[in-house]
C-alpha positions, 0 to 999 in steps of 0.5 A: 143399985139399979141403973137408970138411963136417960132418954135424950130429948129430941131437938126440933129445928124448923118443925113442930113438936110432931117432928114435921119440918116447917115449911115456909117459915112457920109450923105448918105441919108439912103444908106447901108454902106460898110461893109469893110469901116470905118471912120478914122479922117473924112475920110472913108477908104475901103477894110479893111475887104478884106485885112484881108480876103486876109491875112488870106487866105494866112496865112492859105495856107502858114501854111499848106505848112509849116506844110507839110514840117515840118512833112517831116523833122520831119519824117526824123529826127525821123528816123535818131535818131532811127537809131542812137539809134541802133548804136552799139558804146555804150561804151567809152574809152580813146584813145592816139594819136600815129601819126598824118597823116595830120592836117588843121584849120578851123575858124567858128564864130570866133573859130578856130578848128583843123581837123586832121587824126590820128592813135591811140590806146586804152586799153580795159580789158587790151588789147590795140587796134589800130585804124588808119585814124581816123578823130579828130576835136579838139579846140587845135592842135592835137599832138602825145601823145594827148588823146581823148574819142572814142566810140566802139562796145562792141561786137567788141572792135576793131570797134571804132569811134570818134563822140558824144554819139550815143544815145545822138545824137539819142535822140536829133534828135528825140526830135528836129524832134518832136518839129519842127513837132509840132510847124509847125502843131500847127501854121496850126491849129491855123491859121484855127481856128482863122482868126485874127491869120491867117491874122497876120501870113499871114502878117508877112510871106508876109512881110518877103517874100518881104524883102527876094526878095529885 
């Protein structure tokens, strides 16, 4: 009896029948894979890396523009804040309305405010001072006898204004200016250090620009 020996069949994993390995997820006979391609559900998709590079470039440019604008706004707000810190109206007094020249209402976010031009008096150190044509904004109608807080210059008590605390407003402007400048600069720095962050930021801003256009 003549014995026969079966020749084992060669199995191929990741290659074609020639035995060459598959590169890039397809039987390409040893060709180099596209570095910007990837395989999804049996289909090779190209351009992934190119999109990320483009989005990152856009994100970096846009972040620099935003940082420049943010720094300009920050400088303006800081200067405005410093000027408010130098405002001489640092003392407060309670004023009483003596007459109402005009008054009109305005609505914003469902709330009604009353903007009135009034004459008022306020006592300081036993002396009564008068102010005329003062614009007062209140949440309730302003009538004769109504009271409100004014700020005056201690060196010139007759110089009075109706507004928020000048120093409080000044520090608020300075703080908000520093915050805006810091955030926009931080985004620009992060976009230049991280390609992934830059691509994500560029994608978000690009989509936002398209949405605003339509």
